C-alpha positions as CSV (number, residue, x, y, z in Angstrom):
1,T,-5.0,-13.2,-16.1
2,D,-1.3,-13.0,-15.8
3,S,-0.2,-12.5,-12.1
4,T,3.6,-11.7,-12.6
5,I,4.4,-8.0,-11.6
6,Y,8.1,-6.9,-13.2
7,L,10.6,-4.7,-11.5
8,L,13.8,-2.8,-12.5
9,N,17.1,-3.0,-10.6
10,N,20.1,-1.1,-10.6
11,D,24.0,-1.1,-8.4
12,H,24.1,1.4,-6.4
13,A,27.5,3.1,-7.7
14,V,30.1,4.5,-5.5
15,N,32.0,6.4,-8.0
16,K,30.3,7.8,-11.3
17,S,32.6,5.7,-13.8
18,D,32.2,2.8,-11.9
19,Y,30.1,0.0,-13.4
20,R,26.9,-1.6,-12.6
21,N,24.3,-4.0,-13.3
22,I,20.9,-3.5,-14.3
23,Y,18.4,-6.3,-13.2
24,V,14.9,-7.5,-14.0
25,Y,13.2,-9.3,-11.9
26,A,9.4,-11.1,-12.5
27,I,7.4,-11.6,-9.1
28,D,4.4,-14.1,-9.0
29,S,1.9,-11.6,-7.2
30,S,-0.1,-15.0,-5.8
31,T,3.1,-16.5,-4.2
32,G,5.6,-13.7,-3.4
33,L,8.5,-15.8,-5.2
34,S,10.6,-13.7,-7.5
35,K,13.3,-14.9,-10.0
36,K,15.9,-12.5,-11.9
37,I,15.3,-13.1,-15.6
38,F,17.3,-10.1,-16.9
39,E,21.0,-8.6,-15.9
40,K,22.9,-6.3,-18.1
41,K,25.9,-4.3,-17.2
42,T,26.0,-0.5,-18.1
43,L,28.4,2.9,-17.2
44,S,26.9,4.6,-14.6
45,S,28.5,8.1,-15.0
46,E,27.2,7.7,-18.8
47,Q,23.3,7.6,-17.4
48,S,20.1,8.1,-15.3
49,D,18.2,5.8,-13.5
50,P,16.4,3.3,-15.7
51,E,13.1,3.0,-16.7
52,I,10.7,-0.2,-17.6
53,F,7.7,-0.2,-19.3
54,C,5.7,-3.3,-20.3
55,T,3.2,-4.6,-23.3
56,D,1.2,-8.1,-23.0
57,N,4.4,-9.6,-25.0
58,H,7.6,-8.1,-24.4
59,I,9.4,-5.6,-21.8
60,F,11.2,-2.8,-22.5
61,I,14.2,-0.8,-20.5
62,Y,14.9,2.5,-21.5
63,E,18.5,4.0,-20.2
64,Y,19.3,7.7,-20.4
65,S,22.5,9.5,-20.1
66,D,22.7,12.0,-17.2
67,D,21.2,15.1,-19.3
68,Y,18.7,13.5,-21.1
69,E,21.1,13.3,-24.5
70,K,21.0,9.8,-25.5
71,N,18.6,7.1,-24.8
72,C,18.8,3.1,-25.3
73,I,15.8,1.1,-25.8
74,I,16.4,-2.9,-25.0
75,R,12.8,-4.8,-25.6
76,L,13.1,-8.5,-24.4
77,N,10.2,-11.2,-24.2
78,R,8.3,-11.0,-20.9
79,D,10.4,-14.6,-19.3
80,G,13.2,-12.3,-20.2
81,S,14.8,-14.2,-23.3
82,N,15.8,-12.2,-26.8
83,P,16.8,-9.2,-26.0
84,V,16.9,-7.3,-28.8
85,L,18.6,-3.5,-29.2
86,V,15.9,-1.4,-30.4
87,I,17.9,2.5,-30.6
88,D,21.4,2.5,-29.6
89,E,22.7,5.3,-27.7
90,N,22.9,7.8,-30.5
91,G,19.6,7.3,-31.0
92,R,19.8,5.3,-34.2
93,R,16.8,2.7,-34.7
94,Q,18.2,-1.2,-34.5
95,S,17.3,-3.4,-37.7
96,T,15.7,-6.6,-35.8
């Protein structure tokens, strides 16, 4: 069985206009070892806290605007490779 836990973390922005990073970490629950597998820069003034969802094959990162009017979905492989924009910030589905 897969003993990997995925954690989403983002930098704390002091000013709303500051850029911050979103990080995805893979943690081996049997050893406690962690590894950063994905990093993305975002503008904090345009989004609330992101969310992460995992399937057997992929990780999905959901980013929302502060008012939840706009969202963005990124899909990546569980090892952090092959990030693909699935839905852009205007809600438009991207061809994959």
